[in-house]
C-alpha positions as CSV (number, residue, x, y, z in Angstrom):
1,M,-52.7,-88.4,2.6
2,N,-54.9,-91.4,3.4
3,L,-53.6,-92.1,7.0
4,E,-56.0,-95.4,6.5
5,E,-54.2,-96.6,4.0
6,R,-50.9,-95.5,5.6
7,A,-52.1,-97.5,8.5
8,K,-52.9,-100.5,6.7
9,A,-49.3,-100.4,5.3
10,T,-47.7,-100.5,8.6
11,A,-49.8,-103.4,10.5
12,K,-49.0,-105.4,7.0
13,N,-45.0,-104.5,7.5
14,I,-45.5,-105.2,11.4
15,E,-47.6,-108.9,10.4
16,G,-44.5,-109.1,7.8
17,K,-41.7,-108.7,10.5
18,V,-43.2,-111.0,13.1
19,Q,-43.5,-113.5,10.3
20,E,-39.8,-113.8,9.1
21,A,-38.5,-113.4,12.5
22,I,-41.3,-116.8,13.3
23,G,-39.6,-118.2,10.7
24,N,-35.6,-117.1,11.8
25,I,-36.5,-119.3,15.2
26,T,-38.2,-122.0,13.4
27,G,-35.9,-121.9,10.2
28,N,-39.2,-122.1,8.2
29,P,-37.6,-120.6,5.1
30,Q,-41.5,-120.3,3.2
31,D,-42.5,-118.0,6.5
32,Q,-39.3,-116.2,6.0
33,A,-40.1,-115.3,2.6
34,E,-43.6,-114.5,3.0
35,G,-42.3,-112.3,6.0
36,Q,-40.2,-110.3,3.8
37,A,-43.4,-110.2,0.8
38,K,-45.5,-108.7,3.2
39,Q,-42.7,-106.1,4.1
40,A,-41.7,-104.8,0.6
41,E,-45.9,-104.5,-0.2
42,S,-45.7,-102.3,2.8
43,Q,-43.5,-100.3,1.1
44,V,-44.7,-100.3,-2.4
45,R,-47.9,-99.2,-0.2
46,H,-45.8,-96.1,1.5
47,T,-44.2,-95.5,-1.7
48,I,-47.8,-94.9,-3.8
49,E,-49.1,-93.1,-0.7
50,N,-46.3,-90.7,-0.8
51,I,-46.6,-90.3,-4.8
52,K,-50.4,-89.7,-4.2
53,D,-49.3,-86.7,-1.8
54,E,-46.7,-85.4,-3.9
55,V,-49.2,-85.1,-6.4
56,K,-51.7,-83.4,-4.9
57,K,-49.1,-81.1,-3.5
58,N,-48.4,-79.9,-7.0
59,L,-51.4,-79.8,-8.1
60,A,-52.6,-77.3,-5.5
């Protein structure tokens, strides 16, 4: 498990949530969409790390 990659993914998720919330408050659909995209990217990163962990566990 690469903690650095997981930390980056978590930070990206938080950044996305904040940006989406700002977009909701200001009514800016671009900020909303960008925030949602960052959250989706974070999920993908977490999934990749989970897959790496499973592969390592199965190879050991």
